[in-house]
N, C-alpha and C positions, 0 to 999 in steps of 0.2 A: 695580353690575351684577355678578352672580356669574360667576366664570370657572371653567373646567374645568382642573384641574391635570393636566399631562401627565407621565407617568412618565419619569424620566430614568434612563439606565443608570448603574450604579455600577461602580467598578473593584474586582473581587474580587482577593484575593491570587493570585499565580500558581499556588499549590498548589490553592486552592479552584476556580479556573477550570479547571485540569487535571482535577480530580475530576469536575466537572460535564460536561466534554467526554467524559471516559472513560465516564461513565454513559450519556450520550446515544449514544455510539458503540456500546455494548453493546446498547442498545435498538434502534437503527437496524439493526444487524447481525442481530438476532434476529427483528424484526418487519417489516423493510422500511421505507424512508423514508416512503413515502406512507401507510402504515398507522399510523405512529407519531404520537401527539399530544404537544403540549407538556405536557399534564397527565400523560401516562404518564411522560415523562422526569422531571418534577417529583416524581411519586410515588416513582420509583426513587431520586431524589436526596434524598428526605425533606424536601421543601419544597413550598410552595404554588405552583400554576402561575403566578400573578401575580408571585411573587417571582423566578421564573426570568427574566422579562422585564426585571428590573433588571440582569441580567448579559448577556443576548443579546436582540437585537431580534426574532429569529425562529428557528424550527428550521432554516431554510435557512442562517442565519448559523452556527449550530452545525455543520451538515454541512460547510459551506465550510471552516471552520477545522480540522475533523477531517481532511478529505481533503488540504487544502493543507499542513498540518503533516506528514502522512505522506509526501507526495510530495517536499516540500522535503528531508526527512531522507534519503529514498531516493536522490535525485539528488546530495546531498552525498556519499553513499557511492559511488554509481556513478561520478560524475565523478572522484573520487579514484582509483578503479580504472582508469578509462580513460586517466587522465593518467600512470599509473605505468609505461608503456612495457613492459608484460608481454607474453610470448608469448601466442598464441591460447588454448592450453589453460589457462595460468595465469590469463588474463583470465576465461574461462568459470568457472573454479573460484572466483575472487574475486567475480564477479557473483552466482553462486549462493549463496555464503556470505553476502554482503551482503543478498541477498533474504531468506534465512531469519532473519537478524538483524532485519530490518524486520518480518517476521511476528511475531517474538518481542516487539518493541516496540509494534507497532501491529496486532495480530491483528484486532481488530474493524474498524479502518479498511480493512484489506485485504479483508475480507469484504464491506464496504459497496461498495468500489470494484468488486469483481467483479460484484456484483448490480446496481448502480445506474448505473455509469459510462456505459453505452450510451445511456440516455435522458437523463441529466443533461447530456450534452454539447450537447443541443439548446438549453439555457438559456445566455444570454450569460455569466452569472456563472460558469459551469462550463466554459467553452471551454478552459481550461487543461488539462482532463483529456484532450482530444483531442490537444493539443500534446504532452503528456507521453507519450501512446501512440506518437506518431510518433517521438519521441526514443528511447523504449524499443526499438521495433522496429529503428531504425537502429543502436543500440548492439549489440544481439544479432546481427542479421543481418550487420553489418559484421565482427564478431569471428569468426563462423562462416565467412564468405567468406574472411577473411584466413587462417584455419586451413586451408581447402582449398587456397588458392594456395600456402601455405608447405609443404604436405605434412604438417602436423600432424594433419589430419583426412582421412578418406578422400575420394578424388577423386570417387566416385560419390554423395557425400552430398547429399541434397536439403536445402539449408540452410533453406528456408522451412518445410518440414515439420518439420525438427528444431527450429527456433525455436518453432514452435507447440507441439510436444510438451514442450519444456523449460519454456516459459512456463506452460503449463497445469498441468503436474505439479508445478512449484514452488509456484505461488500457491494451488493447491487445498489445500495444507497448512493454510491458515488455517481450513479447516472442521473440522480435527481437532486441530491443535496447541494446547496449553495451556501458557503460561509456567510455569516451575518444575516441569515434568514430568521424566520419567526421563532424557531426552536434551536436551543443550544445542542451540541452533541450529547451532553449529559442528559438533557430532557428527552431527546430521541431515544437514547439507550434505555432510559427508565420506562418509556412507553413500550418499547420493543420487548424488554424483559418481562413486563407485566403480562404480555400476550404469550410469550414463549414458555416461561417458567410455570405458569398455571397449567400448561399442557404436559409438563414432564415431572413436576414435583409430586411427591406422594400426597394423595388426597386424605385429609383428616376429617 
């Protein structure tokens, strides 16, 4: 009796897997997750659509790995900053700098997160996106509140409005930033911080 052979996933080299995920991330960022087909990703990767299934069982799996890798690296950096016992201003400076470094490393993933996170969180597989957002808000709001209490930031500062402004103006950079451009992520962070902190620091 004939049997149907089931495709099994093969283990690609870490470099090749990274290349495929980078390609998928760029397509998802440009076209949107729902509008992207496996065939389109395969075309961009220079392979047949069926061949891509030997590496990933679905485009959902690719998206999951792209976003989870980005957030894991982001939180490794954030946690190191938050554990460093810095002052409020220095913590904000370090968080902003780490954010721009992540945009440099994962520009497409940041763009995907901005566009897709809200509806992806409805899916059990992506509940970690909502958990990360709660942690993100707690880290930034807590630092701003600590700065107001300590006198590092103005007493009349609306910390939630400031948080939203900083969050949105930092991460929107993924829409225009290109790695290898004129300015390093650290230089962009320095310029950004010089504009923001002069607006919230206590005037002497």
